[in-house]
KENU-255490 format. One record per residue (C-alpha): x, y, z; chain; residue in three letters; residue number from 1. Coordinates in steps of 0.02 Angstrom, whole numbers. Layout:
N
REC/X/Y/Z/unit/code/pos
REC/X/Y/Z/A/ALA/NUM
...
//
This chain:
438
REC/X/Y/Z/unit/code/pos
REC/-1005/1965/308/A/MET/1
REC/-851/1882/400/A/ILE/2
REC/-814/1975/553/A/SER/3
REC/-654/2016/623/A/PHE/4
REC/-636/1881/731/A/LYS/5
REC/-675/1748/592/A/GLN/6
REC/-505/1835/487/A/LEU/7
REC/-356/1727/479/A/PRO/8
REC/-207/1806/589/A/LEU/9
REC/-136/1858/425/A/GLU/10
REC/-276/1962/388/A/ALA/11
REC/-284/2035/563/A/LYS/12
REC/-105/2082/561/A/ALA/13
REC/-113/2171/399/A/ALA/14
REC/-290/2260/467/A/VAL/15
REC/-160/2313/617/A/ALA/16
REC/-32/2373/503/A/ALA/17
REC/-174/2474/391/A/GLY/18
REC/-248/2559/563/A/VAL/19
REC/-82/2609/621/A/VAL/20
REC/-17/2689/451/A/PHE/21
REC/-191/2771/455/A/PHE/22
REC/-149/2837/605/A/SER/23
REC/25/2894/564/A/MET/24
REC/-47/2988/410/A/MET/25
REC/-179/3080/533/A/LEU/26
REC/-13/3119/648/A/SER/27
REC/87/3208/518/A/ARG/28
REC/-70/3299/445/A/SER/29
REC/-161/3368/583/A/TYR/30
REC/-56/3344/749/A/LEU/31
REC/120/3393/694/A/ALA/32
REC/109/3563/735/A/GLU/33
REC/-11/3530/899/A/LYS/34
REC/111/3426/977/A/LEU/35
REC/266/3482/1077/A/ASP/36
REC/426/3410/1006/A/LEU/37
REC/453/3267/1129/A/ARG/38
REC/278/3218/1127/A/MET/39
REC/292/3201/946/A/ARG/40
REC/445/3102/937/A/ARG/41
REC/377/2966/1058/A/TRP/42
REC/207/2959/956/A/LEU/43
REC/311/2945/767/A/LEU/44
REC/433/2800/827/A/ARG/45
REC/288/2730/932/A/LEU/46
REC/193/2718/764/A/GLN/47
REC/349/2693/665/A/MET/48
REC/367/2534/770/A/ALA/49
REC/207/2466/794/A/LEU/50
REC/183/2468/614/A/PHE/51
REC/340/2385/556/A/ALA/52
REC/293/2244/701/A/ASN/53
REC/129/2229/621/A/ALA/54
REC/188/2186/447/A/LEU/55
REC/312/2082/523/A/MET/56
REC/194/1986/613/A/LEU/57
REC/114/1906/436/A/ILE/58
REC/299/1842/401/A/GLY/59
REC/330/1785/576/A/SER/60
REC/182/1696/566/A/LEU/61
REC/253/1605/402/A/HIS/62
REC/414/1588/475/A/VAL/63
REC/341/1477/634/A/TRP/64
REC/244/1361/519/A/ARG/65
REC/390/1331/409/A/SER/66
REC/507/1311/530/A/THR/67
REC/391/1245/671/A/VAL/68
REC/230/1175/620/A/THR/69
REC/299/1089/459/A/THR/70
REC/417/970/585/A/PHE/71
REC/283/942/717/A/SER/72
REC/200/839/584/A/ARG/73
REC/354/753/550/A/SER/74
REC/455/618/641/A/SER/75
REC/561/758/703/A/ALA/76
REC/427/806/815/A/ALA/77
REC/480/641/933/A/SER/78
REC/646/730/944/A/SER/79
REC/724/793/1097/A/PHE/80
REC/781/940/1011/A/CYS/81
REC/617/984/944/A/PHE/82
REC/573/1090/1087/A/MET/83
REC/729/1188/1103/A/PRO/84
REC/697/1210/923/A/TRP/85
REC/543/1287/962/A/LYS/86
REC/609/1391/1083/A/ILE/87
REC/744/1441/987/A/ALA/88
REC/643/1514/839/A/VAL/89
REC/516/1600/964/A/PHE/90
REC/675/1693/1049/A/MET/91
REC/729/1723/872/A/PHE/92
REC/564/1792/819/A/LEU/93
REC/536/1918/987/A/ALA/94
REC/701/1978/962/A/LEU/95
REC/678/2032/782/A/ALA/96
REC/517/2110/831/A/HIS/97
REC/592/2210/988/A/SER/98
REC/725/2259/883/A/SER/99
REC/612/2419/828/A/PHE/100
REC/589/2485/1013/A/PHE/101
REC/783/2493/1057/A/THR/102
REC/763/2667/970/A/LEU/103
REC/641/2712/1128/A/LEU/104
REC/719/2634/1256/A/PHE/105
REC/915/2571/1220/A/LEU/106
REC/1025/2710/1150/A/VAL/107
REC/1191/2762/1230/A/ALA/108
REC/1358/2812/1217/A/GLU/109
REC/1402/2634/1158/A/GLU/110
REC/1271/2497/1095/A/PRO/111
REC/1184/2382/1210/A/TYR/112
REC/1211/2193/1177/A/PHE/113
REC/1034/2182/1173/A/PHE/114
REC/1004/2297/1035/A/SER/115
REC/1146/2216/921/A/LEU/116
REC/1071/2047/947/A/ALA/117
REC/900/2113/914/A/ALA/118
REC/945/2190/748/A/TYR/119
REC/1057/2039/683/A/THR/120
REC/907/1946/733/A/CYS/121
REC/790/2065/615/A/LEU/122
REC/935/2045/465/A/GLY/123
REC/923/1860/463/A/ALA/124
REC/729/1882/481/A/TYR/125
REC/733/1981/331/A/ILE/126
REC/860/1853/239/A/ILE/127
REC/744/1710/291/A/LEU/128
REC/592/1775/242/A/ILE/129
REC/672/1793/77/A/PHE/130
REC/732/1634/60/A/PHE/131
REC/559/1532/125/A/LEU/132
REC/466/1648/6/A/PHE/133
REC/590/1599/-163/A/THR/134
REC/612/1423/-125/A/LEU/135
REC/413/1404/-91/A/GLY/136
REC/385/1502/-254/A/SER/137
REC/511/1381/-329/A/ILE/138
REC/412/1216/-260/A/GLU/139
REC/262/1284/-335/A/GLN/140
REC/310/1295/-513/A/ALA/141
REC/382/1125/-485/A/TYR/142
REC/216/1051/-428/A/LYS/143
REC/147/1138/-575/A/PHE/144
REC/267/1099/-700/A/LEU/145
REC/248/906/-638/A/ALA/146
REC/80/888/-663/A/GLY/147
REC/-83/937/-560/A/ARG/148
REC/-132/756/-559/A/GLY/149
REC/31/689/-467/A/ALA/150
REC/10/609/-305/A/LYS/151
REC/66/667/-137/A/ALA/152
REC/200/552/-78/A/GLY/153
REC/344/524/26/A/THR/154
REC/470/636/-92/A/GLY/155
REC/334/783/-89/A/ASN/156
REC/344/759/119/A/LYS/157
REC/525/760/96/A/ASN/158
REC/541/923/-12/A/ARG/159
REC/425/1016/128/A/THR/160
REC/542/978/256/A/VAL/161
REC/695/1019/168/A/MET/162
REC/629/1174/116/A/LYS/163
REC/647/1271/291/A/PRO/164
REC/810/1164/318/A/VAL/165
REC/889/1243/157/A/LEU/166
REC/808/1410/198/A/ALA/167
REC/900/1411/373/A/VAL/168
REC/1072/1361/324/A/MET/169
REC/1074/1468/183/A/LEU/170
REC/1000/1632/330/A/THR/171
REC/1137/1571/450/A/VAL/172
REC/1274/1583/331/A/VAL/173
REC/1248/1744/233/A/LEU/174
REC/1206/1819/434/A/THR/175
REC/1401/1773/476/A/VAL/176
REC/1463/1835/315/A/VAL/177
REC/1370/1992/331/A/GLY/178
REC/1412/2030/517/A/LEU/179
REC/1599/2001/455/A/LEU/180
REC/1586/2103/309/A/ASN/181
REC/1505/2253/422/A/ALA/182
REC/1621/2234/553/A/SER/183
REC/1779/2282/452/A/GLN/184
REC/1833/2458/455/A/PRO/185
REC/1753/2560/279/A/PRO/186
REC/1844/2562/131/A/THR/187
REC/1925/2717/80/A/VAL/188
REC/1874/2746/-99/A/ASN/189
REC/1965/2884/-203/A/THR/190
REC/1873/2974/-342/A/VAL/191
REC/1936/3113/-452/A/GLU/192
REC/1787/3216/-526/A/ILE/193
REC/1815/3343/-645/A/PRO/194
REC/1732/3507/-582/A/VAL/195
REC/1673/3647/-720/A/HIS/196
REC/1733/3809/-698/A/LYS/197
REC/1847/3756/-538/A/LEU/198
REC/1992/3889/-547/A/PRO/199
REC/2175/3800/-570/A/SER/200
REC/2208/3864/-376/A/THR/201
REC/2092/3758/-325/A/MET/202
REC/2152/3618/-421/A/ASN/203
REC/2165/3460/-323/A/ASN/204
REC/2046/3520/-182/A/LEU/205
REC/2017/3361/-63/A/LYS/206
REC/1852/3316/-1/A/VAL/207
REC/1787/3176/123/A/VAL/208
REC/1615/3135/108/A/LEU/209
REC/1534/3043/255/A/LEU/210
REC/1357/2986/247/A/SER/211
REC/1240/2873/362/A/ASP/212
REC/1333/2839/491/A/ILE/213
REC/1173/2830/604/A/HIS/214
REC/1229/2836/776/A/LEU/215
REC/1094/2742/880/A/GLY/216
REC/1066/2582/948/A/PRO/217
REC/1204/2482/837/A/THR/218
REC/1348/2623/824/A/VAL/219
REC/1421/2719/944/A/GLY/220
REC/1565/2809/995/A/LYS/221
REC/1702/2689/966/A/THR/222
REC/1656/2655/787/A/LYS/223
REC/1645/2852/774/A/LEU/224
REC/1812/2869/846/A/THR/225
REC/1888/2749/703/A/MET/226
REC/1785/2853/572/A/ILE/227
REC/1869/3024/621/A/VAL/228
REC/2036/2958/649/A/ASN/229
REC/2027/2856/469/A/MET/230
REC/1975/3039/396/A/VAL/231
REC/2106/3134/482/A/LYS/232
REC/2258/3019/403/A/ALA/233
REC/2163/3071/232/A/LEU/234
REC/2208/3255/293/A/LYS/235
REC/2062/3330/166/A/PRO/236
REC/2036/3515/147/A/ASP/237
REC/1843/3499/167/A/ILE/238
REC/1740/3361/255/A/THR/239
REC/1555/3349/216/A/VAL/240
REC/1420/3248/306/A/ILE/241
REC/1267/3221/184/A/VAL/242
REC/1139/3172/335/A/GLY/243
REC/1095/3029/452/A/ASP/244
REC/1214/3049/573/A/LEU/245
REC/1098/2999/692/A/THR/246
REC/954/2888/739/A/ASP/247
REC/921/2965/935/A/SER/248
REC/898/3131/1012/A/GLU/249
REC/1045/3238/1025/A/ALA/250
REC/1063/3257/1238/A/GLU/251
REC/1041/3059/1242/A/ILE/252
REC/1187/3029/1140/A/ILE/253
REC/1312/3180/1158/A/ARG/254
REC/1454/3073/1225/A/PRO/255
REC/1458/2955/1077/A/ALA/256
REC/1463/3123/960/A/VAL/257
REC/1609/3185/1025/A/GLU/258
REC/1743/3128/928/A/PRO/259
REC/1670/3213/784/A/LEU/260
REC/1746/3379/872/A/GLY/261
REC/1921/3310/820/A/GLU/262
REC/1900/3344/644/A/LEU/263
REC/2001/3492/595/A/ASN/264
REC/1985/3517/395/A/SER/265
REC/2072/3676/362/A/PRO/266
REC/1920/3743/244/A/LEU/267
REC/1797/3671/363/A/GLY/268
REC/1663/3531/401/A/THR/269
REC/1485/3546/354/A/TYR/270
REC/1335/3441/376/A/PHE/271
REC/1141/3428/308/A/VAL/272
REC/1018/3327/369/A/THR/273
REC/945/3169/315/A/GLY/274
REC/769/3095/338/A/ASN/275
REC/830/3010/501/A/HIS/276
REC/876/3182/576/A/GLU/277
REC/682/3233/576/A/TYR/278
REC/622/3068/622/A/TYR/279
REC/733/3120/799/A/THR/280
REC/616/3259/773/A/SER/281
REC/775/3350/874/A/ASP/282
REC/840/3441/734/A/VAL/283
REC/862/3606/816/A/SER/284
REC/982/3534/973/A/ASN/285
REC/1075/3435/839/A/TRP/286
REC/1108/3588/737/A/PHE/287
REC/1177/3671/928/A/GLU/288
REC/1281/3514/956/A/LEU/289
REC/1361/3512/798/A/LEU/290
REC/1398/3686/804/A/ARG/291
REC/1474/3676/973/A/SER/292
REC/1598/3539/880/A/LEU/293
REC/1637/3671/759/A/SER/294
REC/1525/3588/617/A/ILE/295
REC/1422/3683/525/A/ARG/296
REC/1255/3628/473/A/PRO/297
REC/1190/3696/293/A/LEU/298
REC/1020/3730/335/A/HIS/299
REC/964/3778/148/A/ASN/300
REC/1109/3890/130/A/GLU/301
REC/1278/3907/69/A/ASN/302
REC/1451/3951/88/A/VAL/303
REC/1608/4021/6/A/ARG/304
REC/1753/3903/-9/A/VAL/305
REC/1897/4010/-45/A/VAL/306
REC/2066/3939/-120/A/ALA/307
REC/2200/3944/-3/A/PRO/308
REC/2316/4108/-47/A/GLY/309
REC/2200/4171/-179/A/SER/310
REC/2042/4249/-110/A/ALA/311
REC/1957/4303/-275/A/ALA/312
REC/1956/4120/-308/A/ASP/313
REC/1820/4015/-243/A/TRP/314
REC/1668/3883/-261/A/LEU/315
REC/1488/3890/-178/A/CYS/316
REC/1475/3746/-56/A/LEU/317
REC/1269/3723/-32/A/ALA/318
REC/1168/3621/59/A/GLY/319
REC/971/3573/64/A/VAL/320
REC/859/3506/199/A/ASP/321
REC/809/3319/165/A/ASP/322
REC/640/3296/106/A/ILE/323
REC/567/3208/223/A/GLU/324
REC/561/3379/323/A/ALA/325
REC/425/3410/185/A/ASP/326
REC/339/3248/215/A/VAL/327
REC/317/3249/428/A/LEU/328
REC/268/3458/404/A/ARG/329
REC/434/3480/505/A/TYR/330
REC/410/3664/557/A/SER/331
REC/532/3789/465/A/GLY/332
REC/630/3648/377/A/HIS/333
REC/607/3575/214/A/GLY/334
REC/701/3566/35/A/MET/335
REC/721/3743/-34/A/ASP/336
REC/852/3748/-164/A/LEU/337
REC/810/3914/-224/A/GLN/338
REC/866/3987/-57/A/LYS/339
REC/1004/3864/-30/A/ALA/340
REC/1075/3929/-179/A/LEU/341
REC/1041/4113/-168/A/ARG/342
REC/1208/4206/-196/A/GLY/343
REC/1295/4086/-282/A/CYS/344
REC/1365/4158/-445/A/SER/345
REC/1346/4055/-611/A/PRO/346
REC/1510/4098/-658/A/GLU/347
REC/1584/3990/-499/A/ARG/348
REC/1583/3823/-485/A/PRO/349
REC/1435/3748/-373/A/ILE/350
REC/1438/3592/-252/A/VAL/351
REC/1281/3533/-179/A/LEU/352
REC/1258/3437/-33/A/LEU/353
REC/1074/3330/-34/A/ALA/354
REC/1050/3181/75/A/HIS/355
REC/927/3079/-46/A/GLN/356
REC/963/3052/-217/A/PRO/357
REC/792/3110/-283/A/ILE/358
REC/819/3266/-205/A/ALA/359
REC/982/3277/-317/A/ALA/360
REC/902/3237/-481/A/LYS/361
REC/734/3354/-420/A/TRP/362
REC/893/3489/-394/A/ALA/363
REC/962/3469/-564/A/LEU/364
REC/784/3482/-645/A/GLN/365
REC/771/3645/-567/A/GLU/366
REC/957/3696/-593/A/ARG/367
REC/1052/3597/-712/A/PRO/368
REC/1194/3729/-685/A/ASP/369
REC/1255/3628/-536/A/ILE/370
REC/1424/3556/-558/A/ASN/371
REC/1437/3403/-424/A/LEU/372
REC/1291/3330/-295/A/ILE/373
REC/1343/3241/-137/A/LEU/374
REC/1226/3120/-95/A/SER/375
REC/1215/2953/16/A/GLY/376
REC/1047/2872/101/A/HIS/377
REC/1038/2696/-18/A/THR/378
REC/1177/2610/85/A/HIS/379
REC/1215/2525/-62/A/GLY/380
REC/1069/2420/-20/A/GLY/381
REC/1156/2385/142/A/GLN/382
REC/1112/2204/134/A/MET/383
REC/1037/2064/18/A/PHE/384
REC/887/2062/-35/A/PRO/385
REC/873/2245/-10/A/LEU/386
REC/1007/2272/-125/A/ASN/387
REC/863/2272/-269/A/ALA/388
REC/738/2359/-188/A/GLY/389
REC/868/2510/-161/A/ALA/390
REC/928/2501/-323/A/TYR/391
REC/752/2532/-408/A/PHE/392
REC/683/2679/-295/A/LEU/393
REC/820/2789/-316/A/ASN/394
REC/858/2877/-489/A/PRO/395
REC/1053/2868/-436/A/PHE/396
REC/1086/2717/-334/A/PHE/397
REC/1286/2715/-282/A/VAL/398
REC/1431/2787/-343/A/GLY/399
REC/1489/2914/-488/A/LEU/400
REC/1351/2964/-617/A/TYR/401
REC/1383/3087/-739/A/LYS/402
REC/1223/3203/-789/A/VAL/403
REC/1210/3307/-937/A/GLY/404
REC/1391/3393/-1013/A/GLN/405
REC/1486/3471/-863/A/ASN/406
REC/1389/3377/-686/A/THR/407
REC/1412/3241/-586/A/PHE/408
REC/1315/3151/-429/A/VAL/409
REC/1410/3046/-325/A/TYR/410
REC/1298/2940/-190/A/VAL/411
REC/1399/2863/-55/A/SER/412
REC/1354/2672/-12/A/PRO/413
REC/1354/2750/178/A/GLY/414
REC/1501/2768/293/A/THR/415
REC/1417/2640/422/A/MET/416
REC/1257/2545/431/A/TYR/417
REC/1068/2581/484/A/PHE/418
REC/1018/2462/641/A/GLY/419
REC/1064/2285/570/A/ILE/420
REC/1252/2256/586/A/PRO/421
REC/1271/2177/429/A/MET/422
REC/1315/2218/269/A/ARG/423
REC/1295/2083/77/A/LEU/424
REC/1324/2143/-69/A/GLY/425
REC/1402/2331/-14/A/SER/426
REC/1524/2395/72/A/ARG/427
REC/1542/2535/205/A/ALA/428
REC/1647/2666/147/A/GLU/429
REC/1744/2837/173/A/ILE/430
REC/1748/2921/-4/A/THR/431
REC/1905/3042/-39/A/GLU/432
REC/1848/3154/-179/A/ILE/433
REC/1981/3243/-283/A/ILE/434
REC/1905/3391/-379/A/LEU/435
REC/1993/3421/-547/A/ARG/436
REC/1991/3584/-620/A/SER/437
REC/1966/3564/-824/A/PRO/438
//
């Protein structure tokens, strides 16, 4: 029987990750209603940070062996550059690991430089792991095809050294490209959507869709002010924010939220929760703060949006809580479509706000008469190589989908980004939706 001490470091990290994950499940199942909000908030975030770091440790050991240990066995070890390189790799890995803890200690009106650096390293870490794995797989395939009996020689040693060099070079290039892409203002994407039963008096109704702003360690007041100014320039009739506005508690980041008070859409500004609002364990305070800024949360409820100048013409705008509330057993919250659509006449168009595309799918299975669902959550994958995972994990990935005869789903790629200030293969977006009557 092998003892824990005899296990390799990767196996120990995997065991640690499993223990933390098990503790998270226990906390969700048995402690959720026994702990006060503040304690639950800290426990959840600490567990998530520890879980992520335990998993990352497996990758970090591989990175160290590939980029440091490999060179220590070559002539490069005698170079005066080797020690600074070791220090640089260590600092890179340390910053990447520390990124998850910035949510606990480094959130303010504007991002701290340390948080930006840590999350940038996290993004580069993900890219580097991908290329090391991919190039390693190609190397193994080459060895297999070349024949198992081939002798190890200088060529093999050169390939072993070149693999991490190429991976690092590709990572640096893509990191710079991703940072530059994410630093640009969101693009304004105008989409025209025909809405069944929409009264002619509401033809050309303009809805501006925001999603996944993620106020927190790397997004602050300056970026939110820019977004608000762009929205105001579009002069929407309605503005909707479909979740993941924040990654922090309302009191801590209150000054950064103030620009939202300048949104003055004549038919209202509305908000539904995303999964990250529930990770803050501070939803009630967020609802209170948003109401003080004239933004109405739709907490499994709906409102009548009445056509200007024609009280007889209206559509039903409904919003549901994010499905993560059910997973976390967040008291008083959880997706309740029946409650959200209570009072919505089947003779009137129905527009539903639901943060996650999977919630949109569930909603249409229960109520196929919904005309339009607006979602976010996927970020369009945000950055390579995460795009593929986001694509396969969500029934709707990004953009406009037609479902059935009279139903559309639009998934925003996100107005900012989560944590990592990078975008590769996606672009931040403010969506200008023009509703057309048939």
